[in-house]
C-alpha positions in Angstrom: 21.6 -6.1 23.7 20.6 -9.3 21.8 19.2 -10.9 18.7 16.3 -13.2 19.0 15.8 -16.3 16.7 12.8 -18.5 16.4 13.4 -21.7 14.5 10.4 -23.8 13.5 8.6 -22.8 16.8 5.3 -24.6 17.3 2.7 -24.4 20.0 0.0 -27.1 20.2 -2.7 -26.8 22.9 -5.0 -29.6 24.1 -7.2 -31.4 21.5 -4.5 -30.8 18.8 -5.2 -27.0 18.5 -2.2 -25.6 16.6 -1.8 -22.0 17.9 1.6 -21.4 16.4 2.8 -23.4 13.4 6.5 -23.7 12.6 7.3 -20.0 12.9 10.7 -18.8 11.7 11.7 -15.3 12.7 15.2 -13.8 12.9 15.2 -10.5 14.9 18.4 -8.5 14.7 20.2 -6.9 17.6 18.5 -3.5 18.5 15.7 -4.1 15.9 12.1 -3.1 16.6 9.9 -5.9 15.2 6.1 -5.9 15.4 3.9 -9.0 15.3 0.6 -8.1 13.8 -2.5 -10.1 12.8 -6.2 -10.6 13.6 -7.3 -12.0 17.0 -6.4 -15.7 17.3 -3.5 -15.6 14.8 -0.9 -16.7 17.4 1.0 -13.4 17.9 0.5 -13.2 21.7 1.3 -16.9 22.1 4.5 -16.4 20.1 5.5 -13.5 22.4 4.7 -15.5 25.5 6.9 -18.4 24.3 9.7 -15.9 23.8 9.1 -14.7 27.4 9.0 -18.3 28.7 5.3 -17.9 29.9 4.2 -20.7 27.5 6.0 -23.9 26.9 7.2 -24.7 23.3 5.7 -27.8 21.7 8.6 -28.0 19.2 11.4 -25.8 17.7 14.0 -23.6 19.3 14.1 -20.1 20.6 17.5 -18.4 21.2 18.2 -15.1 22.8 21.7 -13.7 22.3 22.9 -17.0 20.8 21.7 -19.0 23.8 18.9 -21.5 23.4 16.3 -20.7 26.1 13.6 -23.4 25.6 14.1 -24.7 29.1 15.3 -21.4 30.7 12.8 -19.9 33.2 11.4 -16.4 32.4 13.4 -14.7 35.2 16.7 -16.0 33.7 16.0 -15.0 30.1 17.0 -11.3 30.7 13.8 -10.0 29.1 11.2 -7.5 30.4 7.6 -7.6 29.4 4.9 -4.8 29.3 1.4 -6.2 29.5 -1.9 -4.9 28.1 -3.4 -4.4 31.6 -0.3 -2.7 33.1 -0.1 -5.2 35.9 0.8 -2.6 38.6 0.6 -3.4 42.3 -2.3 -1.1 43.6 -0.9 -0.8 47.2 2.5 0.3 46.0 3.6 3.8 44.9 4.9 4.4 41.4 8.5 4.3 42.8 7.9 1.0 44.6 6.3 -0.5 41.5 9.2 0.4 39.3 11.7 -0.7 42.0 10.1 -4.0 42.9 11.8 -6.2 40.4 15.2 -4.8 41.4 14.5 -5.3 45.1 13.7 -9.0 44.4 17.1 -9.3 42.7 18.7 -7.7 45.7 20.2 -4.6 44.0 21.7 -2.0 46.3 19.4 0.8 47.4 21.5 3.5 45.7 21.5 1.6 42.4 17.7 1.1 42.6 17.3 4.9 43.3 19.5 5.7 40.4 17.8 3.4 37.9 14.2 4.5 38.9 15.1 8.2 38.7 16.7 7.7 35.2 13.7 5.8 33.9 11.3 8.3 35.4 13.2 11.1 33.7 13.1 9.4 30.3 9.4 8.9 30.6 8.5 12.2 32.2 6.9 10.7 35.3 9.2 12.1 38.0 6.4 14.1 39.7 4.3 10.9 39.9 6.8 8.7 41.9 4.9 9.1 45.2 1.4 8.4 43.8 -0.5 5.1 43.8 -1.8 3.6 40.5 -5.4 4.6 41.3 -4.4 8.3 41.2 -3.0 7.9 37.6 -4.5 8.2 34.2 -4.4 5.3 31.7 -1.4 6.9 29.9 0.4 7.5 33.1 -0.1 3.9 34.2 1.3 2.7 30.9 4.4 4.9 31.4 4.9 3.3 34.8 4.6 -0.2 33.3 7.2 0.7 30.7 9.4 2.3 33.3 9.3 -0.9 35.4 10.7 -2.7 32.3 13.3 0.0 31.6 14.9 -0.2 35.1 15.7 -3.8 34.5 17.9 -2.9 31.5 17.1 -6.2 29.8 18.4 -7.6 26.6 15.0 -7.7 25.0 11.7 -5.7 25.6 8.4 -7.5 24.9 5.2 -5.5 24.5 1.9 -7.3 24.5 -0.7 -4.9 23.0 0.3 -2.2 25.5 -1.8 0.6 24.0 -5.2 -1.1 23.5 -6.7 0.3 26.7 -6.0 3.9 25.8 -8.1 6.4 23.9 -7.3 7.2 20.3 -5.4 10.4 21.0 -3.3 8.9 23.8 -2.5 5.9 21.6 -1.0 8.1 19.0 1.1 9.9 21.6 2.3 6.7 23.3 3.2 5.2 19.9 5.6 8.2 19.4 6.9 7.8 23.0 7.7 4.1 22.5 9.4 4.8 19.2 11.5 7.5 20.8 12.3 5.2 23.6 13.6 2.6 21.2 15.9 5.1 19.5 17.2 6.3 22.9 17.7 2.9 24.5 18.9 1.1 21.4 17.5 -2.2 22.6 15.8 -5.1 20.9 12.0 -4.7 21.1 9.3 -7.1 20.1 5.8 -5.6 20.0 2.5 -7.4 19.5 -0.6 -5.6 18.2 -3.8 -6.2 16.2 -3.7 -2.6 14.9 -1.9 -2.4 11.5 -1.5 1.4 11.9 0.6 0.8 15.0 2.6 -1.8 13.2 3.2 0.4 10.1 4.2 3.5 12.2 6.5 1.8 14.7 8.2 -1.3 13.3 11.6 -1.6 11.6 10.1 -4.8 10.3 6.6 -6.3 10.6 5.7 -10.0 10.9 2.2 -10.6 9.6 0.5 -13.7 11.0 -2.7 -15.6 10.2 -3.9 -18.9 11.7 -0.6 -19.5 13.5 1.5 -19.1 10.4 3.8 -16.3 9.3 2.5 -14.8 6.1 5.2 -12.2 5.4 8.1 -10.5 7.2 9.2 -7.2 5.7 9.5 -3.5 6.1 6.3 -1.4 6.4 6.8 0.1 2.9 7.4 -3.3 1.3 4.4 -4.9 3.0 2.3 -2.0 1.6 3.7 -2.0 -1.9 4.6 -5.6 -2.5 2.3 -8.0 -0.4 2.9 -11.7 -1.1 -0.7 -12.7 -0.9 -4.3 -11.4 -0.7 -4.4 -11.6 3.1 -1.4 -9.4 3.6 -2.7 -7.0 0.9 -6.1 -6.7 2.6 -4.7 -6.5 6.2 -2.1 -3.7 5.6 -3.6 -0.4 4.6 -6.6 1.7 5.9 -9.2 1.5 4.4 -8.5 -2.0 3.3 -7.6 -2.9 -0.3 -10.6 -3.4 -2.7 -10.8 -6.8 -4.3 -12.7 -7.7 -7.5 -13.0 -11.3 -8.7 -13.2 -12.2 -12.3 -11.6 -13.8 -15.3 -9.2 -12.7 -18.1 -10.9 -12.9 -21.5 -9.2 -12.4 -24.9 -11.0 -10.2 -27.4 -9.6 -7.3 -29.5 -7.4 -6.9 -26.4 -7.1 -8.6 -23.0 -10.0 -7.8 -20.7 -10.7 -8.4 -17.0 -14.4 -9.5 -16.8 -16.3 -9.7 -13.5 -20.1 -10.0 -12.9 -20.3 -6.2 -12.8 -17.8 -4.8 -15.3 -15.4 -5.3 -18.2 -12.0 -3.5 -18.2 -9.4 -3.4 -20.9 -5.9 -4.1 -19.7 -2.9 -2.0 -20.9 -0.5 -3.9 -23.2 2.2 -4.0 -20.6 -0.1 -5.6 -18.0 -1.7 -7.9 -20.6 1.7 -9.3 -21.6 2.5 -10.2 -17.9 -0.9 -11.9 -17.5 -1.0 -14.0 -20.8 -0.5 -17.3 -18.9 -3.7 -16.6 -16.9 -6.1 -16.2 -19.8 -9.5 -17.8 -19.1 -8.5 -18.5 -15.5 -10.2 -17.0 -12.3 -8.3 -14.0 -11.1 -8.5 -11.4 -8.3 -7.4 -7.8 -8.8 -6.7 -5.6 -5.8 -6.9 -1.8 -5.9 -6.0 0.4 -2.9 -8.6 3.1 -2.0 -6.0 5.8 -2.5 -5.4 4.7 -6.1 -9.0 5.3 -7.1 -9.5 8.8 -8.4 -12.3 10.8 -10.0 -12.3 10.2 -13.7 -11.4 13.2 -15.8 -10.4 13.6 -19.4 -6.7 13.3 -18.5 -7.2 9.8 -16.9 -8.9 8.6 -20.0 -6.1 9.8 -22.2 -3.5 8.0 -20.0 -5.3 4.7 -20.5 -6.5 4.5 -17.0 -9.3 2.0 -16.4 -12.6 3.9 -16.0 -15.6 2.5 -14.0 -19.1 3.7 -13.8 -20.4 3.6 -10.2 -23.1 4.7 -7.9 -22.1 6.6 -4.8 -23.5 5.0 -1.6 -21.8 6.8 1.3 -19.4 9.8 1.6 -17.4 10.1 4.8 -15.7 13.5 5.2 -12.4 13.1 7.1 -11.3 16.8 7.1 -8.4 16.8 4.6 -9.8 13.8 2.7 -12.9 11.8 2.2 -13.8 8.1 2.0 -16.3 7.4 -0.9 -18.2 4.1 -0.9 -19.1 3.0 -4.4 -21.3 0.3 -5.9 -20.7 -1.3 -9.2 -23.3 -4.0 -9.8 -22.8 -6.6 -7.1 -19.3 -5.2 -6.2 -18.5 -2.6 -3.6 -15.5 -0.4 -3.5 -14.1 2.4 -1.3 -12.1 5.3 -2.6 -9.9 7.6 -0.6 -10.1 11.0 -2.3 -9.1 14.6 -1.6 -11.8 17.1 -0.9 -11.6 18.6 -4.4 -13.7 15.7 -5.6 -17.4 16.4 -5.1 -19.3 13.0 -5.1 -22.9 13.1 -3.7 -24.9 10.2 -2.3 -26.9 8.3 -5.0 -25.3 10.1 -7.9 -23.8 8.2 -10.9 -20.0 8.7 -10.7 -17.1 7.8 -12.8 -13.8 6.8 -11.2 -10.5 5.6 -12.6 -7.4 3.8 -11.6 -3.9 3.2 -13.1 -3.3 -0.4 -14.1 0.4 0.0 -12.9 -0.9 0.3 -9.3 -3.1 -2.8 -9.4 -2.2 -6.0 -7.6 -3.1 -9.4 -9.2 -3.7 -12.6 -7.2 -4.4 -16.2 -8.3 -8.0 -17.0 -7.3 -7.1 -20.5 -6.1 -4.0 -19.9 -3.9 -4.5 -16.2 -3.4 -0.8 -15.7 -3.9 0.3 -12.6 -5.8 1.1 -12.8 -9.5 4.4 -11.0 -10.2 
């Protein structure tokens, strides 16, 4: 097993395009770390540099305390699972899984043992004689993972391995890969653009944007304590609601936007005193917006008068899309609430659950 350390790793393509900008990541031995971000943020390029498939413009990558900048991929003791499976169509499942070991001249009995062990772990023993064309997408993905397992590498690298699968199978394979990590106790680095995958699988998550690391933290910390507006909006589904406005002093401290005026509680007002008369962004998660009732008013919740635009039933919950003047919000409510399209509707939120961001830097205000 091995730890992986990236120290100021940078990748610059032709025409001075900075794909990865001075990335620092310290991945512990046996840790499951997920790189997540929108398309073009540099997460796959970072993974490919760890694998040795991309040259590093500057910085250092070390695996198990050995700097590997100039070490070829085959000598880094890593195994990579690709998005498109990369199986040889003319080979059987057994031959695909055994191919890497044959190239390294492993004895036949050792190859047989390792392939059978991996097939047992993944539940694909009945498929060993089949060709890839006779397999479903999920089965092909298991074979690709099995091919990596037989190598018994120090580090597993996954490059969006589930993106070609349907929604139900993605959920199943997420669980299988998490179980696999617990069973093998190896270091795993996983790239995805799907924040749900990241939140459900990773011990820690690296959120990236424009080639830079925005935040590295546990899933719960990313959700509850984002460091900036980007992370706050990227983590969570539906995404966090944002309202832009200004703090104004009156008979109390108010948050004023073009659409509404909200009185802050004394505790929140005390924290935000330095930002009076300055532009501010408040962030409210959809699950923190509830139907306004007498109890919420008594607890000094902020109450907003809205118009219901769309209601999306989700079975055990519903997404309610609201309009307040020029601003739009989405609320994630239980089915006890009964909003109807085009009706006037009062909703509320607890100020203690609100995130505040500086309008200029978009950094969170603590």
